[in-house]
C-alpha positions, -999 to 999 in steps of 0.1 A, spaced: 197 655 -575 170 628 -567 182 600 -546 169 575 -571 193 587 -597 226 569 -600 255 589 -585 290 588 -601 314 599 -573 348 607 -586 363 602 -551 349 567 -548 356 537 -571 339 551 -601 320 525 -621 322 548 -651 359 557 -648 384 546 -675 397 515 -658 362 503 -646 349 506 -682 380 489 -696 374 460 -672 339 456 -687 354 458 -722 378 430 -712 350 408 -699 330 414 -732 360 405 -754 377 379 -732 378 353 -761 397 376 -785 421 394 -761 452 373 -757 465 389 -725 454 365 -698 461 384 -665 430 406 -659 449 434 -640 475 437 -668 449 435 -696 427 461 -680 456 485 -673 468 482 -709 433 486 -723 430 518 -703 462 531 -718 450 522 -753 416 538 -748 430 569 -733 454 572 -762 424 568 -787 405 596 -769 435 618 -769 443 612 -806 407 617 -815 406 652 -799 440 661 -816 438 648 -852 407 625 -854 407 588 -848 405 579 -885 434 601 -894 456 584 -866 476 553 -874 482 523 -853 518 535 -850 505 568 -836 484 548 -811 514 527 -801 535 558 -794 508 576 -775 499 546 -754 534 535 -748 527 500 -761 544 481 -788 526 473 -822 526 437 -810 512 448 -776 482 465 -795 476 434 -816 471 414 -783 438 434 -779 425 439 -814 433 431 -849 426 464 -866 413 499 -859 378 490 -869 376 463 -843 389 487 -817 363 512 -827 335 487 -824 348 477 -790 345 513 -778 311 520 -794 296 488 -780 307 497 -745 291 532 -748 259 518 -762 255 490 -737 263 514 -708 236 539 -719 210 512 -721 220 497 -688 219 530 -670 185 541 -685 169 508 -675 180 513 -639 150 534 -628 134 520 -596 98 508 -596 87 538 -575 100 561 -604 86 540 -632 51 542 -617 48 578 -626 56 590 -662 64 625 -649 90 612 -624 103 587 -649 109 612 -676 127 635 -652 148 605 -640 158 595 -676 168 631 -685 189 635 -654 205 600 -656 214 605 -693 230 639 -688 249 628 -656 262 597 -675 275 619 -703 292 641 -676 309 610 -662 319 596 -696 323 629 -715 353 619 -737 336 587 -748 305 604 -759 323 632 -776 344 606 -794 313 587 -807 296 620 -818 326 636 -835 339 605 -853 305 593 -865 307 607 -900 337 586 -909 325 553 -893 327 522 -914 294 504 -921 294 481 -890 303 509 -866 278 533 -882 251 507 -879 259 502 -842 259 540 -836 226 545 -853 210 515 -834 223 529 -802 207 563 -808 174 546 -818 174 524 -786 178 556 -765 149 572 -783 127 541 -778 133 543 -741 121 579 -740 92 572 -764 80 544 -741 77 568 -712 62 596 -732 36 572 -746 27 561 -710 24 597 -701 0 603 -730 -20 572 -720 -24 584 -685 -32 620 -693 1 634 -680 14 646 -713 -2 660 -745 19 650 -774 9 646 -811 39 625 -822 56 606 -795 85 593 -816 92 627 -831 92 642 -795 117 616 -784 139 624 -813 138 661 -806 148 654 -770 181 638 -781 199 670 -792 191 686 -758 208 656 -741 238 658 -766 243 695 -763 258 691 -728 288 671 -739 292 684 -775 292 721 -766 308 720 -731 330 751 -737 299 771 -744 284 762 -710 317 767 -692 318 803 -705 283 808 -692 292 792 -659 263 766 -664 267 737 -640 254 702 -648 226 707 -622 216 739 -638 215 723 -673 196 693 -660 169 716 -644 167 737 -676 161 708 -698 135 692 -676 116 725 -673 118 731 -711 105 697 -719 77 696 -693 65 731 -705 62 716 -740 45 684 -732 26 687 -699 -12 685 -701 -30 716 -694 
């Protein structure tokens, strides 16, 4: 992996681990969460989110009740209401954090990488796939539950996907302008890239059976994309 791509080390304090993400959710929603002690609020949020992801994989988030969530998280119903007023609010909290994290990570490319569209595109592909590796259950949740999202959450999910596409479109357009890439429709190409990025976390069991590692998958996607768009 290139040194310029963010590293998520599970042995170290992981900025994309459950508690770290819940700490950021707490900061973002400090005005509406009534639990004042940060360490308690963060720990309980981690229990709530972990329960949401567990229930989503078992029965689906929308089929689960707040009572199910209380039982799975080990918190009381009153304890849950200290963090959100209803399931839709909780859903938006989760989706907002996923969307903000993706945008933050994809904008982290150093200037030395941004200077070359070839390097920048490879960096974006690798950074996106490694982020979904680090936050797999969050991305699976957002993808699998999307069809049943209420309007506000559906709008947030759509806007997040379009924001990711715009980041890739910008780099592809720069590559066309500098003669690195030959692309007839930049926006369509960026949209076609998205399923390649999603497949890693949506169909993990398939890649496990094939013994495909994340490094192998990243290399294959980069090779496939470059063969399709590189100027000849």
